[in-house]
N, CA, C and O atoms as a MOPAC input file, in Angstrom:
PM7 MOZYME 1SCF
protein

 N      0.83600 1    -1.16800 1     0.00000 1
 C      0.00000 1     0.00000 1     0.00000 1
 C      0.88900 1     1.24300 1     0.00000 1
 O      1.86200 1     1.30800 1     0.75100 1
 N      0.56700 1     2.20900 1    -0.82200 1
 C      1.30000 1     3.46300 1    -0.88300 1
 C      0.59400 1     4.46600 1     0.02300 1
 O     -0.61100 1     4.67700 1    -0.12000 1
 N      1.31200 1     5.08200 1     0.94200 1
 C      0.71300 1     6.07000 1     1.83600 1
 C      1.18100 1     7.45700 1     1.43100 1
 O      2.29500 1     7.64000 1     0.93900 1
 N      0.30000 1     8.43300 1     1.65000 1
 C      0.64100 1     9.81900 1     1.33400 1
 C      1.82500 1    10.26600 1     2.17700 1
 O      1.91400 1     9.91300 1     3.35300 1
 N      2.73500 1    11.03900 1     1.59200 1
 C      3.89000 1    11.52500 1     2.36300 1
 C      3.45700 1    12.54700 1     3.41000 1
 O      2.48700 1    13.28000 1     3.21700 1
 N      4.18700 1    12.58300 1     4.51400 1
 C      3.96400 1    13.60300 1     5.52900 1
 C      5.31000 1    14.20200 1     5.91100 1
 O      6.36300 1    13.61100 1     5.67000 1
 N      5.25500 1    15.36700 1     6.50200 1
 C      6.45900 1    16.03300 1     6.98700 1
 C      6.69300 1    15.56600 1     8.42200 1
 O      6.03400 1    16.04300 1     9.34600 1
 N      7.62600 1    14.63900 1     8.61000 1
 C      7.88800 1    14.08500 1     9.94100 1
 C      8.34500 1    15.14000 1    10.93800 1
 O      8.19100 1    14.95400 1    12.14500 1
 N      8.90500 1    16.24700 1    10.45400 1
 C      9.38000 1    17.28700 1    11.37900 1
 C      8.23600 1    17.95800 1    12.12600 1
 O      8.46900 1    18.65400 1    13.11400 1
 N      7.00900 1    17.76000 1    11.66700 1
 C      5.85600 1    18.35100 1    12.35700 1
 C      5.36300 1    17.48300 1    13.50400 1
 O      4.49100 1    17.90600 1    14.26300 1
 N      5.90200 1    16.27800 1    13.64500 1
 C      5.46500 1    15.34800 1    14.68900 1
 C      6.28300 1    15.51500 1    15.96000 1
 O      7.39300 1    16.04600 1    15.92600 1
 N      5.72700 1    15.05800 1    17.09300 1
 C      6.48000 1    15.03500 1    18.34500 1
 C      7.76900 1    14.25200 1    18.12600 1
 O      7.76800 1    13.21100 1    17.46900 1
 N      8.86500 1    14.75800 1    18.67900 1
 C     10.17400 1    14.10600 1    18.51600 1
 C     10.14800 1    12.64800 1    18.96100 1
 O     10.73400 1    11.78800 1    18.30200 1
 N      9.47800 1    12.36400 1    20.06900 1
 C      9.52600 1    11.04200 1    20.66900 1
 C      8.74300 1     9.96400 1    19.95100 1
 O      8.76700 1     8.81000 1    20.37800 1
 N      8.03900 1    10.30600 1    18.85800 1
 C      7.26700 1     9.29900 1    18.12900 1
 C      7.61200 1     9.27200 1    16.63700 1
 O      7.11000 1     8.42100 1    15.90200 1
 N      8.45800 1    10.19000 1    16.19000 1
 C      8.80100 1    10.29400 1    14.76300 1
 C      9.35100 1     9.00500 1    14.17800 1
 O      8.94200 1     8.59100 1    13.09300 1
 N     10.27400 1     8.36700 1    14.88300 1
 C     10.89500 1     7.15100 1    14.34800 1
 C      9.85700 1     6.05900 1    14.14100 1
 O      9.86600 1     5.38200 1    13.11300 1
 N      8.96300 1     5.88000 1    15.10900 1
 C      7.92500 1     4.85000 1    14.98100 1
 C      7.02800 1     5.14700 1    13.77900 1
 O      6.70800 1     4.23900 1    13.01100 1
 N      6.62200 1     6.39600 1    13.60800 1
 C      5.77100 1     6.76600 1    12.47400 1
 C      6.52900 1     6.52600 1    11.16200 1
 O      5.96400 1     5.98700 1    10.21000 1
 N      7.78300 1     6.91700 1    11.11200 1
 C      8.58000 1     6.71200 1     9.89400 1
 C      8.66200 1     5.22700 1     9.54800 1
 O      8.45100 1     4.84500 1     8.39700 1
 N      8.96500 1     4.39900 1    10.52800 1
 C      9.09500 1     2.95200 1    10.29900 1
 C      7.77900 1     2.37000 1     9.79400 1
 O      7.76800 1     1.59400 1     8.83900 1
 N      6.67600 1     2.74000 1    10.43100 1
 C      5.37400 1     2.20000 1    10.02500 1
 C      4.99700 1     2.66000 1     8.62300 1
 O      4.52800 1     1.86500 1     7.80900 1
 N      5.20000 1     3.92900 1     8.34400 1
 C      4.83000 1     4.46300 1     7.02400 1
 C      5.70400 1     3.86100 1     5.92500 1
 O      5.21400 1     3.60100 1     4.82600 1
 N      6.99400 1     3.63300 1     6.20400 1
 C      7.86000 1     2.99800 1     5.20900 1
 C      7.41700 1     1.57400 1     4.91100 1
 O      7.70400 1     1.04100 1     3.83900 1
 N      6.71600 1     0.95300 1     5.86100 1
 C      6.19100 1    -0.40000 1     5.66000 1
 C      4.82000 1    -0.37500 1     4.97300 1
 O      4.21400 1    -1.42500 1     4.76000 1
 N      4.33000 1     0.83000 1     4.62500 1
 C      3.05400 1     0.94200 1     3.93100 1
 C      1.85600 1     1.11400 1     4.84000 1
 O      0.71800 1     1.05000 1     4.37500 1
 N      2.08200 1     1.33100 1     6.12300 1
 C      0.98600 1     1.50800 1     7.08100 1
 C      0.51700 1     2.95800 1     7.01900 1
 O      1.32400 1     3.88400 1     7.10000 1
 N     -0.79200 1     3.14800 1     6.87600 1
 C     -1.37500 1     4.48500 1     6.83800 1
 C     -1.64000 1     4.95000 1     8.27100 1
 O     -2.46900 1     4.37100 1     8.97200 1
 N     -0.94500 1     5.98200 1     8.69500 1
 C     -1.10600 1     6.50400 1    10.05400 1
 C     -2.01400 1     7.72500 1    10.02000 1
 O     -2.02700 1     8.48100 1     9.04900 1
 N     -2.77700 1     7.90600 1    11.10300 1
 C     -3.75400 1     8.98200 1    11.18000 1
 C     -3.32100 1    10.05000 1    12.17500 1
 O     -3.45900 1    11.24500 1    11.91300 1
 N     -2.79600 1     9.61600 1    13.31900 1
 C     -2.41300 1    10.53900 1    14.38400 1
 C     -1.33600 1     9.88200 1    15.22300 1
 O     -1.14700 1     8.66600 1    15.18100 1
 N     -0.62700 1    10.71000 1    15.99200 1
 C      0.40200 1    10.17700 1    16.88600 1
 C      0.65000 1    11.17000 1    18.00200 1
 O      0.31700 1    12.35000 1    17.89300 1
 N      1.24300 1    10.66900 1    19.08000 1
 C      1.60200 1    11.51400 1    20.21500 1
 C      2.73700 1    10.81500 1    20.95900 1
 O      2.73600 1     9.59100 1    21.08600 1
 N      3.70200 1    11.58800 1    21.45100 1
 C      4.81500 1    10.98400 1    22.19500 1
 C      4.46200 1    10.68100 1    23.64400 1
 O      5.26700 1    10.08200 1    24.35700 1
 N      3.29700 1    11.07600 1    24.08800 1
 C      2.86000 1    10.77800 1    25.44600 1
 C      3.40900 1    11.76000 1    26.46200 1
 O      4.17900 1    12.66400 1    26.13600 1
 N      3.00300 1    11.56200 1    27.67300 1
 C      3.42700 1    12.43500 1    28.76100 1
 C      4.86500 1    12.12800 1    29.16500 1
 O      5.38900 1    11.05200 1    28.87700 1
 N      5.48700 1    13.08400 1    29.83100 1
 C      6.84600 1    12.87400 1    30.32500 1
 C      6.87700 1    11.75700 1    31.36000 1
 O      7.84600 1    11.00200 1    31.43600 1
 N      5.82600 1    11.65400 1    32.15100 1
 C      5.69400 1    10.60800 1    33.15600 1
 C      4.23500 1    10.18500 1    33.14800 1
 O      3.36600 1    11.00400 1    33.44400 1
 N      3.93300 1     8.91500 1    32.81500 1
 C      2.53300 1     8.50300 1    32.72100 1
 C      1.74200 1     8.85000 1    33.98400 1
 O      2.24700 1     8.77100 1    35.10400 1
 N      0.50200 1     9.23000 1    33.76400 1
 C     -0.38900 1     9.66100 1    34.82900 1
 C     -1.02600 1    10.96900 1    34.40400 1
 O     -0.48800 1    11.65600 1    33.53500 1
 N     -2.12500 1    11.32300 1    34.97400 1
 C     -2.84900 1    12.50800 1    34.53500 1
 C     -2.31800 1    13.74900 1    35.22000 1
 O     -2.69200 1    14.05600 1    36.35300 1
 N     -1.43700 1    14.46700 1    34.52100 1
 C     -0.82400 1    15.69200 1    35.04000 1
 C     -0.73600 1    16.73600 1    33.92600 1
 O      0.37000 1    17.12800 1    33.55200 1
 N     -1.88200 1    17.20600 1    33.37600 1
 C     -1.82400 1    18.10600 1    32.21900 1
 C     -1.10500 1    19.41700 1    32.48200 1
 O     -0.49000 1    19.95700 1    31.56300 1
 N     -1.15600 1    19.95100 1    33.69300 1
 C     -0.44900 1    21.20500 1    33.96000 1
 C      1.06200 1    20.99400 1    33.91000 1
 O      1.80600 1    21.89500 1    33.52200 1
 N      1.50600 1    19.82100 1    34.29700 1
 C      2.93400 1    19.51900 1    34.26500 1
 C      3.39800 1    19.13400 1    32.87100 1
 O      4.48100 1    19.53800 1    32.44700 1
 N      2.59400 1    18.35700 1    32.15000 1
 C      3.04000 1    17.76300 1    30.89300 1
 C      2.59700 1    18.49000 1    29.63700 1
 O      3.00700 1    18.11100 1    28.53900 1
 N      1.78500 1    19.50900 1    29.76000 1
 C      1.39400 1    20.27500 1    28.59100 1
 C      0.36500 1    19.58000 1    27.71800 1
 O     -0.53700 1    18.92200 1    28.23600 1
 N      0.48300 1    19.71400 1    26.39600 1
 C     -0.58900 1    19.29700 1    25.49300 1
 C     -0.67400 1    17.80000 1    25.22400 1
 O     -1.57100 1    17.37300 1    24.49700 1
 N      0.19600 1    17.00700 1    25.76200 1
 C      0.18700 1    15.57800 1    25.45500 1
 C     -0.90200 1    14.89300 1    26.25500 1
 O     -0.80800 1    14.76500 1    27.47600 1
 N     -1.94500 1    14.45000 1    25.54800 1
 C     -3.11700 1    13.92500 1    26.22700 1
 C     -3.08100 1    12.41800 1    26.44100 1
 O     -3.95600 1    11.88100 1    27.11900 1
 N     -2.12200 1    11.74000 1    25.89800 1
 C     -2.00800 1    10.30600 1    26.11300 1
 C     -0.90400 1     9.99900 1    27.10000 1
 O      0.14700 1    10.64100 1    27.09400 1
 N     -1.14700 1     9.01300 1    27.94700 1
 C     -0.10700 1     8.62600 1    28.89000 1
 C      1.10800 1     8.05600 1    28.17800 1
 O      2.24600 1     8.37300 1    28.52700 1
 N      0.86700 1     7.21900 1    27.18300 1
 C      1.93200 1     6.47700 1    26.50800 1
 C      2.04900 1     6.94500 1    25.06500 1
 O      1.06300 1     7.39200 1    24.48100 1
 N      3.23400 1     6.84900 1    24.48500 1
 C      3.37700 1     7.17500 1    23.06700 1
 C      2.51400 1     6.23800 1    22.22300 1
 O      2.43600 1     5.04100 1    22.50000 1
 N      1.86800 1     6.78600 1    21.19600 1
 C      1.00700 1     5.95400 1    20.35300 1
 C      0.98800 1     6.45800 1    18.92500 1
 O      1.34800 1     7.59800 1    18.63100 1
 N      0.54900 1     5.55300 1    18.03700 1
 C      0.27200 1     5.88400 1    16.65200 1
 C     -1.08900 1     5.29000 1    16.32900 1
 O     -1.32700 1     4.10500 1    16.56300 1
 N     -1.98200 1     6.11100 1    15.79100 1
 C     -3.29200 1     5.64100 1    15.35000 1
 C     -3.17700 1     5.25900 1    13.88300 1
 O     -2.60100 1     5.98900 1    13.07500 1
 N     -3.74100 1     4.09200 1    13.55400 1
 C     -3.57700 1     3.48700 1    12.24300 1
 C     -4.91800 1     3.45100 1    11.52200 1
 O     -5.94200 1     3.10500 1    12.11200 1
 N     -4.90300 1     3.81100 1    10.24500 1
 C     -6.09500 1     3.70700 1     9.40800 1
 C     -6.03800 1     2.38000 1     8.66100 1
 O     -5.02800 1     2.05100 1     8.04000 1
 N     -7.12200 1     1.62700 1     8.72400 1
 C     -7.15900 1     0.39800 1     7.94700 1
 C     -7.86200 1    -0.73600 1     8.66000 1
 O     -8.55300 1    -0.54500 1     9.66100 1
 N     -7.66700 1    -1.90400 1     8.12200 1
 C     -8.31800 1    -3.12200 1     8.59800 1
 C     -7.47400 1    -3.79500 1     9.68300 1
 O     -6.38900 1    -3.33000 1    10.03400 1
 N     -8.00400 1    -4.89600 1    10.19800 1
 C     -7.24000 1    -5.69300 1    11.16200 1
 C     -5.93500 1    -6.16700 1    10.53000 1
 O     -4.90600 1    -6.21400 1    11.20400 1
 N     -5.96400 1    -6.51400 1     9.26200 1
 C     -4.73600 1    -6.95100 1     8.58300 1
 C     -3.69300 1    -5.83800 1     8.58900 1
 O     -2.51100 1    -6.09700 1     8.81300 1
 N     -4.12600 1    -4.59400 1     8.34300 1
 C     -3.20100 1    -3.45800 1     8.37700 1
 C     -2.62500 1    -3.26700 1     9.77700 1
 O     -1.44100 1    -2.96400 1     9.93100 1
 N     -3.45900 1    -3.44400 1    10.78900 1
 C     -2.99300 1    -3.29400 1    12.17100 1
 C     -1.94300 1    -4.33800 1    12.50500 1
 O     -0.97300 1    -4.04200 1    13.20200 1
 N     -2.12700 1    -5.55900 1    12.01200 1
 C     -1.14900 1    -6.59800 1    12.32200 1
 C      0.12000 1    -6.46900 1    11.48200 1
 O      1.18200 1    -6.93900 1    11.89000 1
 N      0.02000 1    -5.83700 1    10.31500 1
 C      1.23700 1    -5.47300 1     9.57400 1
 C      2.01900 1    -4.46400 1    10.41400 1
 O      3.23800 1    -4.56700 1    10.55000 1
 N      1.29700 1    -3.47900 1    10.97800 1
 C      1.95600 1    -2.47900 1    11.83400 1
 C      2.59900 1    -3.13700 1    13.04600 1
 O      3.73500 1    -2.81700 1    13.39500 1
 N      1.88700 1    -4.04800 1    13.68700 1
 C      2.43600 1    -4.73600 1    14.85800 1
 C      3.67200 1    -5.54600 1    14.48500 1
 O      4.69400 1    -5.46700 1    15.16600 1
 N      3.58600 1    -6.31600 1    13.41700 1
 C      4.73700 1    -7.11400 1    12.99100 1
 C      5.93600 1    -6.25200 1    12.63800 1
 O      7.07200 1    -6.58300 1    12.97700 1
 N      5.67800 1    -5.15200 1    11.96000 1
 C      6.75600 1    -4.22900 1    11.59700 1
 C      7.41000 1    -3.64900 1    12.84000 1
 O      8.63600 1    -3.62200 1    12.95100 1
 N      6.58500 1    -3.18200 1    13.77800 1
 C      7.11700 1    -2.57800 1    15.00600 1
 C      7.95600 1    -3.58000 1    15.79500 1
 O      9.03300 1    -3.23600 1    16.28200 1
 N      7.47700 1    -4.80500 1    15.92500 1
 C      8.23100 1    -5.82300 1    16.66700 1
 C      9.53100 1    -6.18300 1    15.94800 1
 O     10.58000 1    -6.31600 1    16.57900 1
 N      9.45600 1    -6.33800 1    14.63000 1
 C     10.65300 1    -6.67900 1    13.84500 1
 C     11.71800 1    -5.59500 1    13.96400 1
 O     12.91200 1    -5.89400 1    13.98600 1
 N     11.28900 1    -4.33500 1    14.04200 1
 C     12.22600 1    -3.21300 1    14.12300 1
 C     12.66200 1    -2.89400 1    15.55100 1
 O     13.41600 1    -1.94800 1    15.77500 1
 N     12.19200 1    -3.67500 1    16.50600 1
 C     12.62800 1    -3.49500 1    17.88800 1
 C     11.95800 1    -2.34500 1    18.63000 1
 O     12.46800 1    -1.90100 1    19.65900 1
 N     10.82200 1    -1.85300 1    18.12800 1
 C     10.11200 1    -0.79200 1    18.84500 1
 C      9.49000 1    -1.38500 1    20.11900 1
 O      9.07200 1    -2.54300 1    20.12100 1
 N      9.43000 1    -0.60200 1    21.18900 1
 C      8.94400 1    -1.12200 1    22.47400 1
 C      7.41400 1    -1.15600 1    22.55400 1
 O      6.80700 1    -0.34000 1    23.24800 1
 N      6.80100 1    -2.09300 1    21.84700 1
 C      5.34200 1    -2.18300 1    21.77100 1
 C      4.75600 1    -2.52100 1    23.13800 1
 O      5.19900 1    -3.45700 1    23.80300 1
 N      3.76900 1    -1.75700 1    23.54000 1
 C      3.03400 1    -1.98800 1    24.79600 1
 C      1.72300 1    -2.71000 1    24.51100 1
 O      1.36400 1    -3.65400 1    25.21400 1
 N      0.99400 1    -2.25800 1    23.46000 1
 C     -0.28900 1    -2.87700 1    23.12400 1
 C     -0.71400 1    -2.46400 1    21.72700 1
 O     -0.18500 1    -1.51600 1    21.14700 1
 N     -1.68100 1    -3.20000 1    21.20500 1
 C     -2.38600 1    -2.79900 1    19.99100 1
 C     -3.84700 1    -3.05400 1    20.28300 1
 O     -4.21800 1    -4.10400 1    20.80700 1
 N     -4.67600 1    -2.07600 1    19.93500 1
 C     -6.09000 1    -2.19500 1    20.27700 1
 C     -6.94600 1    -1.48400 1    19.24900 1
 O     -6.48500 1    -0.58800 1    18.54200 1
 N     -8.19200 1    -1.89600 1    19.18100 1
 C     -9.16000 1    -1.23700 1    18.31800 1
 C    -10.21200 1    -0.60300 1    19.20900 1
 O    -10.75300 1    -1.25800 1    20.09900 1
 N    -10.49900 1     0.65500 1    18.97600 1
 C    -11.43100 1     1.38100 1    19.83900 1
 C    -12.22100 1     2.40100 1    19.04000 1
 O    -11.85300 1     2.77900 1    17.92800 1
 N    -13.30600 1     2.82700 1    19.63600 1
 C    -14.03600 1     4.00300 1    19.19700 1
 C    -13.64200 1     5.10200 1    20.16700 1
 O    -13.68500 1     4.90300 1    21.38100 1
 N    -13.25700 1     6.26200 1    19.64400 1
 C    -12.83400 1     7.36600 1    20.50100 1
 C    -13.90900 1     8.44400 1    20.51500 1
 O    -14.58900 1     8.67800 1    19.51600 1
 N    -14.04800 1     9.08900 1    21.65100 1
 C    -14.95400 1    10.22200 1    21.79200 1
 C    -14.11100 1    11.39600 1    22.26200 1
 O    -13.55000 1    11.38000 1    23.35800 1
 N    -14.03000 1    12.41200 1    21.41700 1
 C    -13.16800 1    13.55300 1    21.68100 1
 C    -13.95900 1    14.70000 1    22.31000 1
 O    -15.14600 1    14.86400 1    22.02900 1
 N    -13.30500 1    15.49200 1    23.15900 1
 C    -14.00100 1    16.59400 1    23.82500 1
 C    -14.64700 1    17.58900 1    22.86000 1
 O    -15.65600 1    18.20900 1    23.19500 1
 N    -14.07200 1    17.74400 1    21.66900 1
 C    -14.60500 1    18.69200 1    20.69500 1
 C    -15.98000 1    18.27800 1    20.16400 1
 O    -16.75100 1    19.12800 1    19.71600 1
 N    -16.29000 1    16.98900 1    20.21100 1
 C    -17.57700 1    16.46700 1    19.72400 1
 C    -17.99900 1    15.31400 1    20.64000 1
 O    -17.92500 1    14.15400 1    20.23700 1
 N    -18.43800 1    15.61400 1    21.86300 1
 C    -18.66400 1    14.58000 1    22.87000 1
 C    -19.78800 1    13.59200 1    22.56600 1
 O    -19.93000 1    12.59900 1    23.28000 1
 N    -20.58500 1    13.83100 1    21.53600 1
 C    -21.65900 1    12.89000 1    21.22000 1
 C    -21.41200 1    12.13100 1    19.92000 1
 O    -22.31000 1    11.46800 1    19.40200 1
 N    -20.17500 1    12.23200 1    19.38700 1
 C    -19.87600 1    11.60200 1    18.09800 1
 C    -18.71100 1    10.63500 1    18.24200 1
 O    -17.55700 1    11.06200 1    18.21900 1
 N    -18.98700 1     9.33600 1    18.39100 1
 C    -17.89500 1     8.36400 1    18.42800 1
 C    -17.18400 1     8.30400 1    17.07300 1
 O    -17.83100 1     8.33900 1    16.02700 1
 N    -15.87700 1     8.21600 1    17.09600 1
 C    -15.06400 1     8.14900 1    15.88300 1
 C    -14.37800 1     6.78900 1    15.86200 1
 O    -13.71200 1     6.39600 1    16.82000 1
 N    -14.55400 1     6.08300 1    14.75600 1
 C    -13.88600 1     4.79600 1    14.68200 1
 C    -14.62400 1     3.81400 1    13.80900 1
 O    -15.48400 1     4.19000 1    13.01300 1
 N    -14.28400 1     2.57000 1    13.96200 1
 C    -13.23200 1     2.10500 1    14.86500 1
 C    -11.85300 1     2.47400 1    14.33400 1
 O    -11.63000 1     2.55500 1    13.12600 1
 N    -10.94400 1     2.69300 1    15.26300 1
 C     -9.56900 1     3.01200 1    14.92500 1
 C     -8.64200 1     2.03700 1    15.64500 1
 O     -8.91900 1     1.59400 1    16.76000 1
 N     -7.54600 1     1.72100 1    14.98400 1
 C     -6.50000 1     0.91100 1    15.59000 1
 C     -5.45100 1     1.83300 1    16.17500 1
 O     -5.10500 1     2.85100 1    15.57500 1
 N     -4.94500 1     1.48200 1    17.34200 1
 C     -3.88200 1     2.27100 1    17.98100 1
 C     -2.81500 1     1.31900 1    18.48500 1
 O     -3.10800 1     0.36200 1    19.20200 1
 N     -1.57400 1     1.59000 1    18.10200 1
 C     -0.43600 1     0.83600 1    18.63200 1
 C      0.25700 1     1.75900 1    19.63700 1
 O      0.59700 1     2.89900 1    19.32300 1
 N      0.45600 1     1.24300 1    20.84700 1
 C      1.00200 1     2.02100 1    21.95500 1
 C      2.37100 1     1.45300 1    22.33000 1
 O      2.60400 1     0.24700 1    22.25800 1
 N      3.26200 1     2.34800 1    22.73000 1
 C      4.63600 1     1.95800 1    23.06500 1
 C      4.93200 1     2.22300 1    24.53500 1
 O      4.30400 1     3.08600 1    25.14800 1
 N      5.87300 1     1.49500 1    25.10000 1
 C      6.25300 1     1.64100 1    26.50600 1
 C      6.95200 1     2.94900 1    26.79900 1
 O      6.85700 1     3.48300 1    27.90500 1
 N      7.65000 1     3.46200 1    25.81200 1
 C      8.39400 1     4.71100 1    26.04000 1
 C      8.55600 1     5.44400 1    24.72200 1
 O      8.48900 1     4.85500 1    23.64300 1
 N      8.77200 1     6.74900 1    24.84200 1
 C      9.02700 1     7.52200 1    23.64000 1
 C     10.49800 1     7.42100 1    23.28700 1
 O     11.33500 1     7.06700 1    24.11700 1
 N     10.78900 1     7.73700 1    22.04800 1
 C     12.18200 1     7.75200 1    21.60400 1
 C     12.88000 1     8.92900 1    22.27100 1
 O     12.35700 1    10.04300 1    22.27800 1
 N     14.03500 1     8.68700 1    22.81800 1
 C     14.81000 1     9.74900 1    23.46100 1
 C     15.86800 1    10.20100 1    22.47600 1
 O     16.69300 1     9.40500 1    22.02700 1
 N     15.84100 1    11.47200 1    22.14400 1
 C     16.81000 1    12.01200 1    21.16800 1
 C     17.99000 1    12.62800 1    21.86300 1
 O     18.90100 1    13.13000 1    21.20400 1

């Protein structure tokens, strides 16, 4: 699968490598976040990062999600979980979005 190019420099530093690896494998990514500096709900301390753990949201089927998982494991990324969910965002609290696949990592990349 060919995915549209993105400017990796616009992404959080701690998740760029994971997004690059997945996209080079043909995985279509939708969103990503490097996560909080220390997992736990501390928005005043951690700023705009709303996820505890670094993650990449994947567009596609279960097969695409498992391509992403296999790629991440083969490349030595610290995979924590892969899950499919419907998300409800504060901007539209009555509109579930999904289903979406999300691959989560134990830690962000340290540059």
